[in-house]
N, CA, C, O and CB atoms as a CASP TS submission, in Angstrom:
PFRMAT TS
TARGET T0000
AUTHOR 0000-0000-0000
METHOD Language model
MODEL 1
PARENT N/A
ATOM      1  N   UNK     1     326.436 133.639  -3.625  1.00  0.00           N
ATOM      2  CA  UNK     1     326.211 134.471  -4.781  1.00  0.00           C
ATOM      3  C   UNK     1     326.395 135.947  -4.433  1.00  0.00           C
ATOM      4  O   UNK     1     326.961 136.713  -5.212  1.00  0.00           O
ATOM      5  CB  UNK     1     324.820 134.223  -5.344  1.00  0.00           C
ATOM      6  N   UNK     2     325.906 136.335  -3.246  1.00  0.00           N
ATOM      7  CA  UNK     2     326.048 137.732  -2.827  1.00  0.00           C
ATOM      8  C   UNK     2     327.517 138.097  -2.663  1.00  0.00           C
ATOM      9  O   UNK     2     327.932 139.199  -3.021  1.00  0.00           O
ATOM     10  CB  UNK     2     325.291 137.982  -1.513  1.00  0.00           C
ATOM     11  N   UNK     3     328.295 137.178  -2.126  1.00  0.00           N
ATOM     12  CA  UNK     3     329.727 137.418  -1.958  1.00  0.00           C
ATOM     13  C   UNK     3     330.400 137.595  -3.304  1.00  0.00           C
ATOM     14  O   UNK     3     331.206 138.509  -3.475  1.00  0.00           O
ATOM     15  CB  UNK     3     330.383 136.271  -1.187  1.00  0.00           C
ATOM     16  N   UNK     4     330.086 136.741  -4.258  1.00  0.00           N
ATOM     17  CA  UNK     4     330.688 136.844  -5.584  1.00  0.00           C
ATOM     18  C   UNK     4     330.297 138.147  -6.275  1.00  0.00           C
ATOM     19  O   UNK     4     331.131 138.775  -6.928  1.00  0.00           O
ATOM     20  CB  UNK     4     330.275 135.654  -6.445  1.00  0.00           C
ATOM     21  N   UNK     5     329.042 138.557  -6.138  1.00  0.00           N
ATOM     22  CA  UNK     5     328.616 139.828  -6.725  1.00  0.00           C
ATOM     23  C   UNK     5     329.377 140.990  -6.097  1.00  0.00           C
ATOM     24  O   UNK     5     329.766 141.933  -6.786  1.00  0.00           O
ATOM     25  CB  UNK     5     327.098 140.027  -6.547  1.00  0.00           C
ATOM     26  N   UNK     6     329.585 140.916  -4.789  1.00  0.00           N
ATOM     27  CA  UNK     6     330.298 141.996  -4.099  1.00  0.00           C
ATOM     28  C   UNK     6     331.759 142.057  -4.528  1.00  0.00           C
ATOM     29  O   UNK     6     332.312 143.145  -4.690  1.00  0.00           O
ATOM     30  CB  UNK     6     330.208 141.809  -2.581  1.00  0.00           C
ATOM     31  N   UNK     7     332.379 140.913  -4.711  1.00  0.00           N
ATOM     32  CA  UNK     7     333.797 140.889  -5.065  1.00  0.00           C
ATOM     33  C   UNK     7     334.027 141.171  -6.546  1.00  0.00           C
ATOM     34  O   UNK     7     334.868 142.002  -6.890  1.00  0.00           O
ATOM     35  CB  UNK     7     334.400 139.546  -4.702  1.00  0.00           C
ATOM     36  N   UNK     8     333.305 140.501  -7.415  1.00  0.00           N
ATOM     37  CA  UNK     8     333.594 140.581  -8.847  1.00  0.00           C
ATOM     38  C   UNK     8     332.839 141.686  -9.583  1.00  0.00           C
ATOM     39  O   UNK     8     333.325 142.205 -10.588  1.00  0.00           O
ATOM     40  CB  UNK     8     333.279 139.275  -9.483  1.00  0.00           C
ATOM     41  N   UNK     9     331.655 142.048  -9.089  1.00  0.00           N
ATOM     42  CA  UNK     9     330.874 143.080  -9.776  1.00  0.00           C
ATOM     43  C   UNK     9     330.752 144.356  -8.977  1.00  0.00           C
ATOM     44  O   UNK     9     330.140 145.324  -9.428  1.00  0.00           O
ATOM     45  CB  UNK     9     329.506 142.564 -10.091  1.00  0.00           C
ATOM     46  N   UNK    10     331.336 144.360  -7.785  1.00  0.00           N
ATOM     47  CA  UNK    10     331.284 145.510  -6.896  1.00  0.00           C
ATOM     48  C   UNK    10     329.855 145.962  -6.614  1.00  0.00           C
ATOM     49  O   UNK    10     329.560 147.156  -6.561  1.00  0.00           O
ATOM     50  CB  UNK    10     332.074 146.651  -7.488  1.00  0.00           C
ATOM     51  N   UNK    11     328.969 144.969  -6.434  1.00  0.00           N
ATOM     52  CA  UNK    11     327.574 145.236  -6.079  1.00  0.00           C
ATOM     53  C   UNK    11     327.414 144.900  -4.602  1.00  0.00           C
ATOM     54  O   UNK    11     327.700 143.782  -4.173  1.00  0.00           O
ATOM     55  CB  UNK    11     326.569 144.403  -6.975  1.00  0.00           C
ATOM     56  N   UNK    12     326.958 145.871  -3.838  1.00  0.00           N
ATOM     57  CA  UNK    12     326.808 145.679  -2.394  1.00  0.00           C
ATOM     58  C   UNK    12     325.670 144.699  -2.095  1.00  0.00           C
ATOM     59  O   UNK    12     324.585 144.809  -2.666  1.00  0.00           O
ATOM     60  CB  UNK    12     326.547 147.031  -1.694  1.00  0.00           C
ATOM     61  N   UNK    13     325.917 143.758  -1.215  1.00  0.00           N
ATOM     62  CA  UNK    13     324.911 142.770  -0.825  1.00  0.00           C
ATOM     63  C   UNK    13     324.049 143.346   0.285  1.00  0.00           C
ATOM     64  O   UNK    13     324.558 143.773   1.321  1.00  0.00           O
ATOM     65  CB  UNK    13     325.576 141.442  -0.370  1.00  0.00           C
ATOM     66  N   UNK    14     322.761 143.353   0.066  1.00  0.00           N
ATOM     67  CA  UNK    14     321.824 143.837   1.070  1.00  0.00           C
ATOM     68  C   UNK    14     321.256 142.641   1.823  1.00  0.00           C
ATOM     69  O   UNK    14     320.919 141.620   1.223  1.00  0.00           O
ATOM     70  CB  UNK    14     320.687 144.681   0.419  1.00  0.00           C
ATOM     71  N   UNK    15     321.156 142.775   3.118  1.00  0.00           N
ATOM     72  CA  UNK    15     320.696 141.678   3.964  1.00  0.00           C
ATOM     73  C   UNK    15     319.299 141.225   3.554  1.00  0.00           C
ATOM     74  O   UNK    15     319.026 140.025   3.512  1.00  0.00           O
ATOM     75  CB  UNK    15     320.704 142.098   5.437  1.00  0.00           C
ATOM     76  N   UNK    16     318.421 142.160   3.254  1.00  0.00           N
ATOM     77  CA  UNK    16     317.048 141.812   2.872  1.00  0.00           C
ATOM     78  C   UNK    16     317.003 140.955   1.614  1.00  0.00           C
ATOM     79  O   UNK    16     316.248 139.986   1.547  1.00  0.00           O
ATOM     80  CB  UNK    16     316.227 143.076   2.659  1.00  0.00           C
ATOM     81  N   UNK    17     317.802 141.305   0.625  1.00  0.00           N
ATOM     82  CA  UNK    17     317.776 140.535  -0.615  1.00  0.00           C
ATOM     83  C   UNK    17     318.403 139.155  -0.430  1.00  0.00           C
ATOM     84  O   UNK    17     317.936 138.181  -1.020  1.00  0.00           O
ATOM     85  CB  UNK    17     318.502 141.293  -1.721  1.00  0.00           C
ATOM     86  N   UNK    18     319.454 139.063   0.383  1.00  0.00           N
ATOM     87  CA  UNK    18     320.066 137.757   0.659  1.00  0.00           C
ATOM     88  C   UNK    18     319.070 136.880   1.418  1.00  0.00           C
ATOM     89  O   UNK    18     318.908 135.703   1.095  1.00  0.00           O
ATOM     90  CB  UNK    18     321.388 137.921   1.478  1.00  0.00           C
ATOM     91  N   UNK    19     318.405 137.445   2.419  1.00  0.00           N
ATOM     92  CA  UNK    19     317.421 136.692   3.187  1.00  0.00           C
ATOM     93  C   UNK    19     316.273 136.221   2.305  1.00  0.00           C
ATOM     94  O   UNK    19     315.833 135.078   2.429  1.00  0.00           O
ATOM     95  CB  UNK    19     316.884 137.537   4.333  1.00  0.00           C
ATOM     96  N   UNK    20     315.782 137.076   1.421  1.00  0.00           N
ATOM     97  CA  UNK    20     314.690 136.697   0.510  1.00  0.00           C
ATOM     98  C   UNK    20     315.098 135.567  -0.413  1.00  0.00           C
ATOM     99  O   UNK    20     314.312 134.657  -0.675  1.00  0.00           O
ATOM    100  CB  UNK    20     314.245 137.896  -0.317  1.00  0.00           C
ATOM    101  N   UNK    21     316.312 135.621  -0.900  1.00  0.00           N
ATOM    102  CA  UNK    21     316.801 134.574  -1.791  1.00  0.00           C
ATOM    103  C   UNK    21     316.946 133.248  -1.052  1.00  0.00           C
ATOM    104  O   UNK    21     316.583 132.197  -1.581  1.00  0.00           O
ATOM    105  CB  UNK    21     318.139 134.983  -2.408  1.00  0.00           C
ATOM    106  N   UNK    22     317.473 133.295   0.159  1.00  0.00           N
ATOM    107  CA  UNK    22     317.607 132.073   0.959  1.00  0.00           C
ATOM    108  C   UNK    22     316.231 131.486   1.255  1.00  0.00           C
ATOM    109  O   UNK    22     316.044 130.272   1.175  1.00  0.00           O
ATOM    110  CB  UNK    22     318.363 132.360   2.279  1.00  0.00           C
ATOM    111  N   UNK    23     315.273 132.335   1.593  1.00  0.00           N
ATOM    112  CA  UNK    23     313.922 131.873   1.915  1.00  0.00           C
ATOM    113  C   UNK    23     313.259 131.225   0.697  1.00  0.00           C
ATOM    114  O   UNK    23     312.652 130.162   0.818  1.00  0.00           O
ATOM    115  CB  UNK    23     313.063 133.043   2.426  1.00  0.00           C
ATOM    116  N   UNK    24     313.369 131.848  -0.456  1.00  0.00           N
ATOM    117  CA  UNK    24     312.719 131.290  -1.641  1.00  0.00           C
ATOM    118  C   UNK    24     313.401 130.017  -2.129  1.00  0.00           C
ATOM    119  O   UNK    24     312.725 129.069  -2.529  1.00  0.00           O
ATOM    120  CB  UNK    24     312.701 132.319  -2.753  1.00  0.00           C
ATOM    121  N   UNK    25     314.738 129.984  -2.100  1.00  0.00           N
ATOM    122  CA  UNK    25     315.432 128.765  -2.511  1.00  0.00           C
ATOM    123  C   UNK    25     315.192 127.627  -1.524  1.00  0.00           C
ATOM    124  O   UNK    25     315.095 126.465  -1.920  1.00  0.00           O
ATOM    125  CB  UNK    25     316.929 129.028  -2.646  1.00  0.00           C
ATOM    126  N   UNK    26     315.096 127.966  -0.235  1.00  0.00           N
ATOM    127  CA  UNK    26     314.772 126.960   0.772  1.00  0.00           C
ATOM    128  C   UNK    26     313.395 126.376   0.557  1.00  0.00           C
ATOM    129  O   UNK    26     313.196 125.169   0.700  1.00  0.00           O
ATOM    130  CB  UNK    26     314.863 127.552   2.157  1.00  0.00           C
ATOM    131  N   UNK    27     312.440 127.227   0.212  1.00  0.00           N
ATOM    132  CA  UNK    27     311.079 126.754  -0.073  1.00  0.00           C
ATOM    133  C   UNK    27     311.066 125.818  -1.276  1.00  0.00           C
ATOM    134  O   UNK    27     310.455 124.751  -1.230  1.00  0.00           O
ATOM    135  CB  UNK    27     310.136 127.944  -0.324  1.00  0.00           C
ATOM    136  N   UNK    28     311.733 126.213  -2.339  1.00  0.00           N
ATOM    137  CA  UNK    28     311.760 125.368  -3.541  1.00  0.00           C
ATOM    138  C   UNK    28     312.426 124.029  -3.258  1.00  0.00           C
ATOM    139  O   UNK    28     311.944 122.989  -3.706  1.00  0.00           O
ATOM    140  CB  UNK    28     312.492 126.084  -4.685  1.00  0.00           C
ATOM    141  N   UNK    29     313.531 124.048  -2.517  1.00  0.00           N
ATOM    142  CA  UNK    29     314.215 122.807  -2.176  1.00  0.00           C
ATOM    143  C   UNK    29     313.309 121.923  -1.338  1.00  0.00           C
ATOM    144  O   UNK    29     313.157 120.740  -1.640  1.00  0.00           O
ATOM    145  CB  UNK    29     315.524 123.095  -1.428  1.00  0.00           C
ATOM    146  N   UNK    30     312.704 122.471  -0.293  1.00  0.00           N
ATOM    147  CA  UNK    30     311.831 121.695   0.583  1.00  0.00           C
ATOM    148  C   UNK    30     310.637 121.146  -0.176  1.00  0.00           C
ATOM    149  O   UNK    30     310.261 119.987  -0.006  1.00  0.00           O
ATOM    150  CB  UNK    30     311.356 122.547   1.752  1.00  0.00           C
ATOM    151  N   UNK    31     310.048 121.979  -1.007  1.00  0.00           N
ATOM    152  CA  UNK    31     308.837 121.592  -1.746  1.00  0.00           C
ATOM    153  C   UNK    31     309.114 120.413  -2.689  1.00  0.00           C
ATOM    154  O   UNK    31     308.262 119.538  -2.845  1.00  0.00           O
ATOM    155  CB  UNK    31     308.296 122.795  -2.551  1.00  0.00           C
ATOM    156  N   UNK    32     310.282 120.382  -3.308  1.00  0.00           N
ATOM    157  CA  UNK    32     310.574 119.348  -4.296  1.00  0.00           C
ATOM    158  C   UNK    32     311.283 118.124  -3.732  1.00  0.00           C
ATOM    159  O   UNK    32     311.288 117.071  -4.370  1.00  0.00           O
ATOM    160  CB  UNK    32     311.402 119.927  -5.380  1.00  0.00           C
ATOM    161  N   UNK    33     311.876 118.239  -2.554  1.00  0.00           N
ATOM    162  CA  UNK    33     312.622 117.114  -1.984  1.00  0.00           C
ATOM    163  C   UNK    33     311.892 116.418  -0.847  1.00  0.00           C
ATOM    164  O   UNK    33     312.263 115.306  -0.471  1.00  0.00           O
ATOM    165  CB  UNK    33     313.954 117.589  -1.492  1.00  0.00           C
ATOM    166  N   UNK    34     310.872 117.038  -0.298  1.00  0.00           N
ATOM    167  CA  UNK    34     310.207 116.501   0.874  1.00  0.00           C
ATOM    168  C   UNK    34     308.959 115.725   0.490  1.00  0.00           C
ATOM    169  O   UNK    34     308.309 116.011  -0.515  1.00  0.00           O
ATOM    170  CB  UNK    34     309.854 117.616   1.838  1.00  0.00           C
ATOM    171  N   UNK    35     308.646 114.747   1.308  1.00  0.00           N
ATOM    172  CA  UNK    35     307.379 114.040   1.111  1.00  0.00           C
ATOM    173  C   UNK    35     306.220 114.877   1.612  1.00  0.00           C
ATOM    174  O   UNK    35     305.068 114.636   1.250  1.00  0.00           O
ATOM    175  CB  UNK    35     307.397 112.682   1.824  1.00  0.00           C
ATOM    176  N   UNK    36     306.523 115.861   2.445  1.00  0.00           N
ATOM    177  CA  UNK    36     305.524 116.770   2.992  1.00  0.00           C
ATOM    178  C   UNK    36     305.443 117.999   2.091  1.00  0.00           C
ATOM    179  O   UNK    36     305.674 119.118   2.548  1.00  0.00           O
ATOM    180  CB  UNK    36     305.868 117.172   4.462  1.00  0.00           C
ATOM    181  N   UNK    37     305.117 117.799   0.822  1.00  0.00           N
ATOM    182  CA  UNK    37     305.181 118.899  -0.145  1.00  0.00           C
ATOM    183  C   UNK    37     303.857 119.634  -0.321  1.00  0.00           C
ATOM    184  O   UNK    37     303.653 120.301  -1.335  1.00  0.00           O
ATOM    185  CB  UNK    37     305.632 118.375  -1.477  1.00  0.00           C
ATOM    186  N   UNK    38     302.965 119.521   0.641  1.00  0.00           N
ATOM    187  CA  UNK    38     301.703 120.237   0.535  1.00  0.00           C
ATOM    188  C   UNK    38     301.764 121.624   1.165  1.00  0.00           C
ATOM    189  O   UNK    38     300.740 122.300   1.266  1.00  0.00           O
ATOM    190  CB  UNK    38     300.605 119.433   1.179  1.00  0.00           C
ATOM    191  N   UNK    39     302.926 122.048   1.580  1.00  0.00           N
ATOM    192  CA  UNK    39     303.076 123.371   2.196  1.00  0.00           C
ATOM    193  C   UNK    39     302.990 124.448   1.117  1.00  0.00           C
ATOM    194  O   UNK    39     303.525 124.293   0.020  1.00  0.00           O
ATOM    195  CB  UNK    39     304.425 123.477   2.968  1.00  0.00           C
ATOM    196  N   UNK    40     302.316 125.525   1.449  1.00  0.00           N
ATOM    197  CA  UNK    40     302.176 126.631   0.501  1.00  0.00           C
ATOM    198  C   UNK    40     303.225 127.702   0.801  1.00  0.00           C
ATOM    199  O   UNK    40     303.853 127.697   1.860  1.00  0.00           O
ATOM    200  CB  UNK    40     300.743 127.236   0.563  1.00  0.00           C
ATOM    201  N   UNK    41     303.399 128.609  -0.144  1.00  0.00           N
ATOM    202  CA  UNK    41     304.354 129.699   0.047  1.00  0.00           C
ATOM    203  C   UNK    41     303.939 130.555   1.242  1.00  0.00           C
ATOM    204  O   UNK    41     304.796 130.997   2.007  1.00  0.00           O
ATOM    205  CB  UNK    41     304.457 130.565  -1.229  1.00  0.00           C
ATOM    206  N   UNK    42     302.654 130.793   1.410  1.00  0.00           N
ATOM    207  CA  UNK    42     302.171 131.591   2.532  1.00  0.00           C
ATOM    208  C   UNK    42     302.490 130.913   3.856  1.00  0.00           C
ATOM    209  O   UNK    42     302.929 131.572   4.798  1.00  0.00           O
ATOM    210  CB  UNK    42     300.665 131.831   2.411  1.00  0.00           C
ATOM    211  N   UNK    43     302.274 129.597   3.938  1.00  0.00           N
ATOM    212  CA  UNK    43     302.621 128.867   5.155  1.00  0.00           C
ATOM    213  C   UNK    43     304.123 128.934   5.413  1.00  0.00           C
ATOM    214  O   UNK    43     304.555 129.095   6.554  1.00  0.00           O
ATOM    215  CB  UNK    43     302.161 127.402   5.056  1.00  0.00           C
ATOM    216  N   UNK    44     304.915 128.809   4.354  1.00  0.00           N
ATOM    217  CA  UNK    44     306.372 128.869   4.489  1.00  0.00           C
ATOM    218  C   UNK    44     306.802 130.237   5.038  1.00  0.00           C
ATOM    219  O   UNK    44     307.671 130.311   5.907  1.00  0.00           O
ATOM    220  CB  UNK    44     307.056 128.596   3.121  1.00  0.00           C
ATOM    221  N   UNK    45     306.208 131.297   4.541  1.00  0.00           N
ATOM    222  CA  UNK    45     306.583 132.642   4.981  1.00  0.00           C
ATOM    223  C   UNK    45     306.114 132.923   6.410  1.00  0.00           C
ATOM    224  O   UNK    45     306.736 133.717   7.116  1.00  0.00           O
ATOM    225  CB  UNK    45     306.001 133.687   4.029  1.00  0.00           C
ATOM    226  N   UNK    46     305.039 132.289   6.840  1.00  0.00           N
ATOM    227  CA  UNK    46     304.524 132.496   8.190  1.00  0.00           C
ATOM    228  C   UNK    46     305.155 131.579   9.220  1.00  0.00           C
ATOM    229  O   UNK    46     304.936 131.757  10.418  1.00  0.00           O
ATOM    230  CB  UNK    46     303.044 132.303   8.200  1.00  0.00           C
ATOM    231  N   UNK    47     305.935 130.600   8.779  1.00  0.00           N
ATOM    232  CA  UNK    47     306.560 129.654   9.694  1.00  0.00           C
ATOM    233  C   UNK    47     307.638 130.352  10.522  1.00  0.00           C
ATOM    234  O   UNK    47     308.520 131.019   9.981  1.00  0.00           O
ATOM    235  CB  UNK    47     307.161 128.466   8.916  1.00  0.00           C
ATOM    236  N   UNK    48     307.552 130.190  11.826  1.00  0.00           N
ATOM    237  CA  UNK    48     308.537 130.784  12.727  1.00  0.00           C
ATOM    238  C   UNK    48     309.129 129.659  13.556  1.00  0.00           C
ATOM    239  O   UNK    48     308.404 128.936  14.238  1.00  0.00           O
ATOM    240  CB  UNK    48     307.898 131.895  13.643  1.00  0.00           C
ATOM    241  N   UNK    49     310.437 129.510  13.498  1.00  0.00           N
ATOM    242  CA  UNK    49     311.127 128.445  14.210  1.00  0.00           C
ATOM    243  C   UNK    49     311.445 128.838  15.642  1.00  0.00           C
ATOM    244  O   UNK    49     311.499 127.979  16.522  1.00  0.00           O
ATOM    245  CB  UNK    49     312.398 128.071  13.486  1.00  0.00           C
ATOM    246  N   UNK    50     311.651 130.099  15.881  1.00  0.00           N
ATOM    247  CA  UNK    50     312.077 130.546  17.216  1.00  0.00           C
ATOM    248  C   UNK    50     310.906 130.705  18.151  1.00  0.00           C
ATOM    249  O   UNK    50     311.089 131.074  19.311  1.00  0.00           O
ATOM    250  CB  UNK    50     312.831 131.856  17.124  1.00  0.00           C
TER
END
């Protein structure tokens, strides 16, 4: 989506906004597709994989 906005609408993609969108969409996908759906948004934001 960020690429399309940059090409077609000439709106510069900011890394922070792309990262926030990926994080929120990832949370929604995980929450609705996983059997482990008791995770909260706060837990999701505090999760560190590295």
